[in-house]
C-alpha positions as CSV (number, residue, x, y, z in Angstrom):
1,M,-17.6,-6.1,-12.0
2,K,-19.2,-8.6,-13.9
3,I,-16.7,-11.4,-12.5
4,V,-17.0,-10.2,-9.0
5,M,-20.7,-10.6,-9.0
6,M,-20.6,-13.9,-10.8
7,K,-18.6,-15.2,-8.3
8,H,-21.2,-13.4,-5.7
9,Y,-24.2,-15.2,-6.9
10,L,-22.3,-18.6,-7.5
11,F,-21.5,-18.6,-3.8
12,I,-25.3,-17.3,-2.9
13,A,-26.3,-20.2,-4.9
14,L,-23.7,-22.8,-3.3
15,L,-25.2,-22.0,0.1
16,F,-28.8,-22.2,-1.6
17,V,-28.2,-25.9,-2.9
18,V,-26.3,-27.5,0.3
19,S,-29.1,-25.6,2.4
20,L,-31.6,-27.8,0.2
21,S,-29.8,-31.1,0.5
22,F,-30.0,-31.0,4.2
23,G,-33.8,-29.8,4.0
24,R,-33.2,-26.7,6.2
25,T,-35.3,-24.5,3.8
26,R,-36.6,-23.7,0.1
27,E,-36.6,-19.6,0.4
28,L,-35.0,-18.3,-2.1
29,P,-31.5,-16.4,-1.1
30,V,-31.4,-12.8,-0.5
31,P,-29.6,-11.5,-3.8
32,P,-26.5,-9.5,-2.6
33,P,-26.2,-5.4,-2.8
34,K,-25.3,-3.9,-6.4
35,P,-21.9,-3.1,-6.2
36,V,-21.4,0.9,-5.8
37,L,-19.0,1.9,-8.3
38,P,-16.1,2.0,-9.0
39,I,-14.6,-1.4,-7.7
40,P,-11.1,-2.9,-7.2
41,T,-9.6,-5.2,-9.2
42,D,-8.2,-8.2,-8.1
43,R,-4.9,-7.2,-8.3
44,Q,-5.8,-4.1,-6.1
45,L,-7.7,-6.6,-3.8
46,A,-4.1,-8.3,-3.5
47,W,-2.0,-5.3,-2.9
48,H,-4.7,-4.1,-0.1
49,E,-4.0,-7.5,1.7
50,M,-0.3,-6.5,1.4
51,E,-0.5,-3.6,3.8
52,Q,2.9,-2.7,4.1
53,Y,6.1,-3.3,2.4
54,A,9.9,-2.2,2.2
55,F,11.1,1.0,-0.2
56,I,15.4,0.5,-0.5
57,H,17.1,3.2,-1.8
58,F,21.0,1.8,-2.9
59,T,23.1,3.5,-5.4
60,T,25.8,5.9,-6.3
61,N,24.6,8.1,-4.0
62,T,24.8,6.1,-0.9
63,F,28.6,6.7,-1.5
64,T,28.8,10.4,-2.4
65,G,26.3,11.7,0.3
66,K,24.0,13.3,-2.1
67,E,20.1,12.6,-2.5
68,W,19.9,12.9,-6.3
69,G,23.1,11.9,-8.0
70,Y,24.1,14.2,-10.8
71,G,24.8,11.7,-13.3
72,D,28.4,12.5,-13.6
73,E,29.1,9.8,-10.7
74,S,31.9,7.3,-11.6
75,P,30.6,3.8,-11.2
76,E,33.7,2.9,-9.3
77,V,32.4,4.7,-6.4
78,F,29.8,2.0,-5.9
79,N,31.4,-0.6,-3.7
80,P,29.6,-2.0,-0.5
81,T,32.4,-4.0,1.6
82,E,29.9,-6.7,3.3
83,M,26.5,-6.7,1.0
84,D,24.2,-9.4,2.4
85,V,20.9,-9.1,1.0
86,N,19.8,-11.8,3.2
87,Q,20.2,-9.6,6.0
88,W,18.0,-7.4,4.5
89,I,15.2,-10.2,3.9
90,R,15.7,-11.1,7.7
91,V,14.7,-7.8,9.1
92,V,12.2,-6.9,6.7
93,K,10.7,-10.0,7.4
94,A,10.9,-9.6,11.3
95,A,9.3,-6.1,11.1
96,G,6.1,-7.7,9.2
97,L,6.7,-6.2,5.9
98,K,5.3,-7.9,3.3
99,G,7.7,-7.1,-0.1
100,I,10.3,-4.9,-1.0
101,V,10.3,-2.4,-4.0
102,L,14.1,-1.7,-5.2
103,T,15.3,1.4,-6.9
104,C,17.1,-0.4,-9.8
105,K,18.0,2.9,-11.2
106,H,17.6,6.5,-9.3
107,H,17.9,9.9,-11.4
108,D,21.7,9.4,-11.6
109,G,21.1,6.7,-14.2
110,F,23.0,4.3,-12.4
111,C,21.8,0.8,-12.7
112,L,22.2,-1.6,-10.4
113,W,22.3,-4.6,-12.3
114,P,24.4,-5.3,-15.6
115,S,22.1,-3.7,-18.2
116,K,23.1,-4.3,-21.7
117,F,22.0,-1.1,-22.7
118,T,24.1,1.2,-20.7
119,E,28.0,1.3,-19.3
120,H,26.8,3.3,-15.9
121,S,26.0,0.1,-13.8
122,V,27.3,-2.4,-11.4
123,K,29.6,-4.0,-14.2
124,N,32.1,-1.1,-14.1
125,S,32.0,-1.1,-10.3
126,K,34.6,-2.3,-8.1
127,W,32.0,-4.2,-6.2
128,K,32.7,-8.1,-6.6
129,E,35.3,-7.1,-9.6
130,G,31.8,-5.9,-11.6
131,K,30.7,-9.1,-11.8
132,G,27.9,-8.5,-9.1
133,N,23.9,-7.9,-9.7
134,V,21.9,-6.3,-6.6
135,V,18.6,-6.9,-8.8
136,K,19.1,-10.6,-9.3
137,E,20.3,-11.0,-5.5
138,V,17.3,-9.0,-4.0
139,A,14.7,-10.5,-6.3
140,D,15.9,-14.2,-5.6
141,A,15.8,-13.5,-2.2
142,C,12.5,-11.9,-2.0
143,H,11.5,-15.0,-4.2
144,Q,12.9,-17.7,-1.8
145,N,11.7,-16.3,0.9
146,G,8.1,-15.6,0.6
147,L,8.3,-11.9,-0.1
148,K,7.0,-9.7,-3.3
149,F,9.6,-8.0,-5.3
150,G,8.7,-4.4,-6.7
151,I,11.2,-2.2,-9.3
152,Y,11.4,1.4,-9.1
153,L,12.8,2.6,-12.3
154,S,13.5,6.1,-12.4
155,P,12.1,8.0,-15.6
156,W,14.6,10.9,-15.4
157,D,18.1,10.2,-16.3
158,R,20.8,12.6,-15.6
159,N,23.4,10.7,-17.2
160,R,22.0,9.7,-20.4
161,K,23.4,12.1,-23.1
162,D,19.9,11.4,-24.9
163,Y,17.7,12.0,-22.3
164,G,14.9,14.2,-23.9
165,S,14.9,12.6,-27.4
166,S,12.5,9.9,-28.8
167,S,15.7,7.3,-28.4
168,Y,15.8,7.8,-24.6
169,I,12.2,6.3,-24.5
170,D,13.5,3.2,-26.2
171,Y,16.4,2.8,-23.6
172,Y,13.9,3.0,-21.2
173,R,11.7,0.4,-22.4
174,N,14.3,-1.7,-23.4
175,Q,15.6,-1.5,-19.6
176,L,11.8,-2.4,-17.9
177,K,11.8,-5.2,-20.4
178,E,15.2,-6.5,-19.0
179,L,13.7,-6.2,-15.7
180,F,10.6,-7.6,-16.1
181,T,11.8,-10.5,-17.9
182,L,14.9,-11.5,-16.2
183,Y,13.5,-11.1,-12.5
184,G,10.0,-11.1,-12.1
185,P,7.5,-11.8,-11.0
186,V,7.2,-8.2,-10.1
187,F,4.1,-7.3,-7.9
188,E,4.8,-3.5,-8.4
189,M,6.5,-0.9,-10.6
190,W,6.8,2.8,-9.0
191,F,7.8,5.8,-11.0
192,D,7.7,9.2,-9.8
193,G,7.2,12.8,-11.3
194,A,10.9,13.9,-11.0
195,N,11.2,14.7,-14.6
196,G,13.7,17.2,-16.0
197,G,16.2,19.7,-14.8
198,D,19.9,20.2,-14.8
199,G,22.0,16.9,-15.0
200,Y,25.2,15.3,-16.7
201,Y,23.9,14.5,-19.8
202,G,26.6,12.4,-21.3
203,G,28.8,15.9,-20.4
204,A,26.5,18.3,-22.0
205,R,26.1,19.8,-18.0
206,E,22.8,21.7,-18.7
207,K,19.1,21.9,-17.9
208,R,16.7,19.9,-20.1
209,K,12.9,20.3,-19.7
210,I,10.4,17.6,-20.9
211,N,6.7,17.3,-21.2
212,G,5.9,14.9,-18.3
213,A,2.0,14.2,-19.7
214,A,3.3,13.5,-23.3
215,Y,7.0,12.6,-23.5
216,Y,7.2,9.2,-22.1
217,N,3.8,8.1,-23.7
218,W,3.0,6.0,-20.6
219,P,0.1,4.4,-21.7
220,T,2.0,2.5,-24.6
221,T,5.0,1.9,-21.9
222,L,2.3,0.2,-19.1
223,D,0.6,-1.7,-21.7
224,M,4.2,-3.2,-22.9
225,V,4.7,-3.9,-19.3
226,R,1.3,-5.3,-18.4
227,K,1.6,-7.9,-21.1
228,M,5.0,-9.2,-19.3
229,E,3.5,-8.8,-16.2
230,P,-0.4,-8.9,-16.4
231,N,-1.0,-8.8,-12.1
232,V,1.6,-6.3,-11.8
233,I,0.3,-2.9,-10.0
234,F,1.6,0.4,-11.2
235,F,2.5,3.6,-8.9
236,S,2.5,7.0,-9.9
237,D,1.0,10.4,-8.6
238,A,-2.5,9.7,-10.2
239,G,-2.3,5.6,-10.6
240,P,-3.6,4.2,-12.7
241,D,-3.6,1.3,-9.9
242,I,-2.3,2.9,-6.9
243,R,-1.7,6.7,-6.2
244,W,0.8,9.0,-4.1
245,C,-0.6,10.3,-0.6
246,G,0.4,13.9,-1.5
247,N,3.2,13.7,1.2
248,E,6.3,11.8,2.1
249,S,5.9,12.5,5.8
250,G,4.0,9.2,6.4
251,H,0.1,10.0,6.5
252,I,-3.0,9.9,4.6
253,G,-6.0,12.0,5.7
254,E,-8.4,10.8,8.2
255,T,-10.8,11.3,5.0
256,N,-9.7,8.6,2.4
257,W,-11.5,7.5,-0.1
258,A,-9.9,4.9,-2.4
259,T,-12.0,6.7,-5.6
260,I,-10.6,9.6,-7.5
261,S,-11.0,11.4,-11.2
262,T,-7.7,11.5,-12.6
263,D,-9.0,13.9,-15.2
264,S,-8.7,16.3,-12.3
265,I,-5.1,15.6,-11.0
266,Y,-3.8,15.7,-15.0
267,A,-5.7,19.2,-15.1
268,G,-2.8,20.3,-12.3
269,K,-5.9,21.3,-10.2
270,S,-5.0,23.9,-7.3
271,G,-4.6,22.1,-3.9
272,I,-3.4,18.6,-5.7
273,E,-1.7,17.3,-2.2
274,K,-4.8,17.6,-0.5
275,L,-7.0,15.8,-3.4
276,L,-4.5,13.1,-3.2
277,N,-4.5,12.7,0.3
278,S,-8.0,12.2,0.7
279,G,-9.3,10.9,-2.6
280,E,-12.7,12.2,-3.8
281,E,-16.0,10.5,-2.6
282,D,-17.3,10.6,-6.3
283,G,-14.4,10.0,-8.0
284,K,-14.5,7.8,-11.5
285,S,-11.9,5.8,-10.8
286,Y,-10.6,3.3,-7.8
287,I,-7.2,4.5,-7.4
288,P,-6.4,3.8,-3.4
289,A,-3.1,5.4,-1.9
290,E,0.3,4.4,-0.9
291,V,2.0,6.1,1.8
292,D,5.8,6.3,1.0
293,V,8.0,7.8,3.8
294,S,11.8,6.6,4.6
295,I,12.9,5.7,8.3
296,R,15.3,8.5,8.3
297,P,15.5,12.3,6.9
298,G,16.8,11.2,3.6
299,W,16.0,8.4,1.2
300,F,19.6,7.3,0.8
301,Y,21.9,6.4,3.7
302,H,23.9,9.2,5.3
303,T,26.1,9.0,8.3
304,E,24.7,12.0,10.1
305,E,21.4,10.9,10.2
306,D,22.8,7.6,12.4
307,G,20.8,9.4,15.2
308,K,18.0,10.5,13.2
309,V,16.6,7.2,12.7
310,K,12.6,7.2,13.3
311,T,11.6,5.7,16.9
312,P,9.6,2.6,17.4
313,E,7.0,4.8,18.7
314,K,7.0,7.3,15.7
315,L,6.6,4.4,13.2
316,F,3.6,3.2,15.2
317,E,2.0,6.2,14.9
318,I,3.0,6.5,10.8
319,Y,1.2,2.7,10.8
320,L,-2.1,4.0,12.2
321,S,-2.1,6.8,10.1
322,S,-1.3,5.0,6.9
323,V,-2.5,1.2,7.2
324,G,-5.0,2.6,9.8
325,R,-6.4,4.8,7.5
326,G,-7.0,2.5,4.3
327,A,-3.6,3.1,2.7
328,N,-0.8,0.7,2.1
329,L,2.7,1.9,3.9
330,I,5.9,1.7,1.5
331,L,8.8,2.3,4.3
332,N,12.5,3.3,2.9
333,I,15.1,1.6,4.7
334,P,18.2,2.4,2.9
335,P,21.5,0.4,3.6
336,D,24.5,1.9,4.4
337,R,27.8,1.7,2.8
338,R,28.4,-1.8,3.9
339,G,25.4,-2.9,2.3
340,L,23.5,-3.6,5.3
341,F,20.6,-2.3,7.2
342,H,22.2,0.1,10.0
343,E,22.0,-1.4,13.4
344,N,20.0,1.9,14.6
345,D,17.6,1.2,11.6
346,V,17.3,-2.7,12.7
347,E,16.8,-1.9,16.1
348,A,14.1,0.8,15.2
349,L,12.1,-1.6,13.1
350,L,12.3,-4.7,16.0
351,G,10.9,-2.3,18.5
352,W,8.1,-1.1,16.0
353,R,7.0,-4.7,14.9
354,K,7.1,-5.3,19.0
355,L,4.7,-2.4,19.4
356,I,2.4,-4.0,16.7
357,D,2.4,-7.3,18.1
358,E,1.7,-5.9,21.7
359,A,-1.3,-3.6,20.9
360,F,-3.2,-6.2,18.6
361,K,-2.5,-9.6,20.4
362,T,-5.6,-10.3,21.4
363,N,-9.0,-9.8,19.1
364,L,-12.0,-9.1,22.0
365,A,-14.4,-9.4,19.4
366,L,-13.4,-13.2,18.1
367,K,-15.9,-14.4,21.2
368,A,-18.2,-11.6,21.3
369,V,-21.9,-12.0,20.7
370,I,-22.5,-9.6,17.8
371,K,-26.2,-7.9,17.1
372,A,-27.5,-5.2,14.5
373,D,-30.5,-3.2,14.8
374,S,-31.4,-4.7,11.2
375,Y,-29.9,-7.0,8.8
376,R,-30.6,-7.6,4.9
377,G,-33.8,-9.5,4.5
378,N,-33.1,-11.0,8.1
379,S,-31.1,-13.6,6.0
380,K,-28.2,-15.5,7.8
381,L,-26.0,-14.3,4.7
382,Y,-25.9,-11.1,5.9
383,A,-26.3,-11.2,9.6
384,P,-24.1,-9.2,12.2
385,S,-22.2,-12.7,13.0
386,N,-20.2,-12.2,9.6
387,V,-18.5,-9.4,11.3
388,N,-16.5,-11.7,13.9
389,D,-16.5,-15.1,11.9
390,G,-12.9,-14.7,10.1
391,N,-14.1,-14.9,6.5
392,K,-13.2,-11.8,4.6
393,E,-15.9,-13.1,2.2
394,T,-18.8,-12.7,4.3
395,Y,-20.3,-9.3,5.8
396,W,-23.1,-7.6,7.7
397,A,-25.0,-5.5,5.1
398,T,-28.8,-3.9,5.5
399,N,-31.7,-3.5,3.5
400,D,-31.1,-1.7,-0.1
401,G,-32.4,2.3,1.0
402,T,-31.1,2.0,4.2
403,R,-27.9,3.5,4.8
404,T,-27.6,3.9,8.5
405,G,-27.0,1.0,11.6
406,N,-25.7,-0.2,14.6
407,L,-23.6,-3.3,15.5
408,F,-23.5,-4.2,19.4
409,I,-20.5,-6.1,20.1
410,D,-20.8,-7.7,23.5
411,L,-17.7,-8.8,25.0
412,G,-19.0,-10.6,27.9
413,A,-17.4,-8.9,30.6
414,Q,-15.4,-6.1,31.3
415,K,-12.4,-5.7,29.3
416,T,-9.9,-2.3,28.6
417,V,-10.6,-1.7,24.6
418,K,-8.1,0.8,23.2
419,Y,-8.0,-0.4,19.3
420,I,-11.1,-0.9,17.2
421,I,-10.3,-2.2,13.6
422,I,-13.1,-1.7,11.0
423,Q,-13.2,-3.2,7.5
424,E,-15.7,-2.9,4.9
425,Y,-16.4,-5.7,2.0
426,I,-14.7,-3.5,-0.8
427,K,-15.2,-5.9,-3.3
428,L,-19.1,-4.1,-3.7
429,G,-17.5,-0.3,-3.5
430,Q,-16.3,1.8,-0.6
431,R,-19.5,3.2,1.2
432,V,-19.2,4.5,4.6
433,K,-19.1,8.3,4.7
434,E,-19.6,8.5,8.5
435,F,-19.7,6.6,11.5
436,V,-19.7,6.5,15.6
437,V,-18.2,4.4,18.0
438,S,-19.4,4.1,21.4
439,V,-18.7,2.1,24.5
440,W,-21.4,0.9,27.5
441,K,-20.2,2.9,30.3
442,N,-22.5,4.2,33.7
443,N,-25.3,2.6,32.2
444,K,-25.4,4.5,28.8
445,W,-23.6,4.7,25.7
446,T,-20.9,6.9,25.7
447,E,-19.1,8.1,22.3
448,V,-15.3,7.6,22.2
449,S,-14.5,8.3,18.6
450,K,-16.1,9.3,15.5
451,G,-14.7,9.3,11.7
452,T,-15.6,9.3,8.0
453,T,-14.3,6.7,5.9
454,I,-13.4,3.6,6.4
455,G,-12.7,1.3,3.3
456,Y,-10.6,-1.5,3.3
457,K,-9.4,-1.1,7.1
458,R,-9.8,1.7,9.8
459,I,-7.7,1.5,13.2
460,I,-9.2,3.6,15.8
461,K,-7.2,4.5,18.7
462,I,-9.3,5.6,22.2
463,E,-8.4,6.1,25.1
464,P,-7.7,2.8,27.0
465,T,-11.6,2.1,28.6
466,E,-13.2,-0.3,30.9
467,T,-16.4,-1.4,29.0
468,D,-18.4,-5.0,28.0
469,Q,-20.1,-3.8,24.9
470,V,-19.0,-1.7,22.5
471,K,-21.2,0.2,19.7
472,I,-20.4,1.0,16.0
473,S,-22.6,3.3,14.4
474,I,-22.7,3.9,10.7
475,T,-24.4,7.3,10.4
476,A,-23.7,8.4,6.6
477,S,-23.1,5.7,3.9
478,K,-23.4,5.9,0.1
479,A,-25.5,3.0,-0.1
480,S,-26.7,0.3,2.4
481,P,-23.3,-0.1,4.1
482,L,-21.1,-3.7,3.9
483,I,-19.1,-4.6,7.4
484,S,-16.7,-7.6,6.7
485,N,-14.3,-7.3,9.7
486,I,-14.5,-5.7,13.7
487,G,-11.6,-6.2,15.5
488,I,-11.4,-5.0,19.3
489,Y,-8.3,-4.8,21.1
């Protein structure tokens, strides 16, 4: 918080010095609003700006037809015939996704890199006569093509004989060290709550239960990873950096607070999925949501699902209900047995991207005249014109104690409006609790939409409407509202 405020005050001081040098004013600048805690870290802000990226599930399951491998699968079954990670990269980039999180090891324990700590890996597969390394190929291709690279290393391992004992934790940490030192930089470490149950376990073929909260000693493990990769984002049900959205169907709640109290999650509170889906207005920690969903019914490729790939229209709907509600979207695209994205998946992804490009091609707000019923200290630093100046570091703000306000966007002529984008200046905390969107029609303001939270980004879809003016009313806020960007499409 101190660093954010220091940067903000230095920015204002610089503007003041420049204005003095030109003799424009000698008035002291109006100080910025105080932050509403908790606020995001720099790495969380960078993560927000990614907005969407790919998940890739690929392992022995791809060749056995399973979703969760039992752990007794022979490494030899892993044998993609036309493996081409460059095809993955081309499609991911063409779809507008900003990175890839790879399942380096799923619950079956099979490793997509030649780990020196196990024989259950690609080094004992038929693929490339045991000389292949999926993790290296994907990491290198990402880094060479401007994509971020992330890893999923399942905490549960149905293959390991020592799962449930302390030696397995050493094994898990050793593999994290391999991945982070050999294949970085890594932007996200993804791990879930699937822990313990039936498995092969080195031949025991039994059920094992562990205390998920204590067994892994996550604080020590994550501290070890953070020292290797200071900017990594940690995902799990409860964070600590980003949280699960509470479902795998592709949506976050219409009310989506990036703040939540982790003690209420760990306590096993009833309705946990609903809590994760909405966050908490007065949450003690800033832990925004990530929406995870697969382009197919399953997470791994299955031939029988070739006709069940989500349509471009469905993917666009998911985009609006995830990125459009202030969350990030991680979309799973499973390679097939050739080691390629299937043609049906590629067609859907490119069609989806076309829908996004068409919907948000022309921002009518860029040339609009924007006014407000008030702004902070009547200072240009907080004027309504900041919301369409293309600078994410400027914003419209009201005076302290003024928690409502109206922004009037004059489009200059009649235009067809279908989408409105609103973004808060979240560096100083998420604030808005309620808002209303209206258009000027038949010589009066007509309400066309209303909502609750905004956060990093809110996309409002309305019935196509002809109008020359749009009004955005902040009707309730935790403190003076700060709006950094508005787009009209």
